C-alpha positions as CSV (number, residue, x, y, z in Angstrom):
1,M,-29.0,18.2,9.1
2,T,-28.1,16.2,12.2
3,I,-24.5,15.6,13.1
4,R,-23.9,12.2,14.5
5,P,-20.4,12.1,16.2
6,N,-20.4,8.3,16.4
7,A,-21.4,7.5,12.8
8,P,-18.9,5.2,11.1
9,M,-16.8,6.7,8.4
10,P,-17.0,4.9,5.0
11,I,-13.9,2.9,4.2
12,E,-13.5,4.8,0.9
13,L,-13.1,8.1,2.8
14,R,-11.0,6.7,5.7
15,H,-7.9,6.1,3.6
16,F,-8.0,9.6,2.2
17,M,-8.6,11.3,5.5
18,R,-5.5,9.9,7.2
19,A,-3.3,13.0,7.0
20,G,0.4,12.5,6.6
21,Q,0.3,8.8,6.1
22,H,1.5,6.9,3.0
23,P,-1.4,5.1,1.3
24,A,0.7,1.9,1.5
25,R,-0.2,1.8,5.2
26,S,-3.6,0.4,4.2
27,V,-2.0,-3.0,3.8
28,A,-0.1,-5.2,6.2
29,C,3.7,-5.1,6.0
30,P,5.3,-8.4,5.0
31,H,8.7,-7.3,6.3
32,C,7.9,-6.4,9.9
33,G,4.4,-7.8,10.3
34,A,2.8,-4.4,11.1
35,A,-1.0,-4.5,10.8
36,P,-2.9,-2.4,8.3
37,H,-3.0,1.3,9.3
38,R,-0.2,0.8,11.8
39,P,3.4,2.2,11.4
40,C,6.2,-0.1,10.3
41,R,8.7,-1.0,12.9
42,I,12.1,-2.5,13.3
43,P,11.5,-6.2,14.1
44,A,14.6,-6.6,16.4
45,T,13.9,-3.6,18.6
46,G,10.2,-2.8,18.0
47,R,11.0,0.9,17.3
48,T,8.4,2.4,15.0
49,L,9.5,4.1,11.7
50,D,8.3,7.3,10.1
51,E,8.4,5.7,6.6
52,T,7.0,2.4,5.3
53,H,9.2,-0.5,4.3
54,P,9.8,-0.9,0.5
55,A,8.2,-4.4,0.6
56,R,5.0,-2.8,2.0
57,R,4.9,-0.3,-0.8
58,S,5.4,-3.1,-3.3
59,V,2.5,-5.1,-1.9
60,W,0.3,-1.9,-1.9
61,A,1.2,-1.1,-5.5
62,E,0.6,-4.7,-6.6
63,A,-2.8,-4.7,-4.9
64,T,-4.1,-1.4,-6.2
65,A,-2.7,-0.6,-9.7
66,C,-2.4,-2.2,-13.1
67,C,1.1,-2.4,-14.4
68,P,1.7,-0.5,-17.6
69,D,4.9,-2.4,-18.3
70,C,3.7,-6.0,-18.2
71,Q,-0.1,-5.4,-18.5
72,V,-1.3,-7.3,-15.4
73,A,-4.3,-6.5,-13.4
74,P,-4.3,-5.4,-9.7
75,G,-3.4,-8.3,-7.4
76,T,-1.3,-10.1,-10.1
77,P,2.5,-10.0,-9.6
78,C,4.7,-8.2,-12.2
79,H,6.6,-10.4,-14.6
80,T,9.4,-10.2,-17.1
81,D,9.2,-12.5,-20.1
82,G,6.8,-14.7,-18.3
83,F,8.9,-15.1,-15.2
84,P,7.5,-13.4,-12.0
85,L,9.6,-10.7,-10.3
86,P,10.2,-11.9,-6.8
87,D,8.9,-9.4,-4.3
88,L,9.2,-6.5,-6.8
89,V,7.0,-4.4,-9.0
90,H,7.9,-2.2,-11.9
91,A,8.6,1.4,-11.2
92,R,5.8,2.5,-13.5
93,R,3.4,0.5,-11.3
94,F,4.4,2.6,-8.3
95,L,3.6,5.8,-10.3
96,E,0.2,4.4,-11.4
97,A,-0.7,3.5,-7.8
98,E,0.3,6.9,-6.5
99,A,-1.7,8.6,-9.3
100,M,-4.7,6.5,-8.3
101,A,-4.3,7.4,-4.6
102,A,-4.1,11.2,-5.4
């Protein structure tokens, strides 16, 4: 078997090989504008943060997991009685997304 050091890593493995990073970093942050796979930052000072913004985690959970509470598919916003939740997802959707990432 030949080892090729410059071979591209498949995108499916790249997300799981990023040690110590929250899987939500795979999407852009709507709060601070951080690009995918980049750390969140404070918009006023530009200082990088160790954690991701809650809005970024919500976008990630919405994009990757089905919601057990309102029975919507990935990419569809959560709703309550037919009214969409503004910039929020149900807590069970977070658990579903984290279970899928593990």
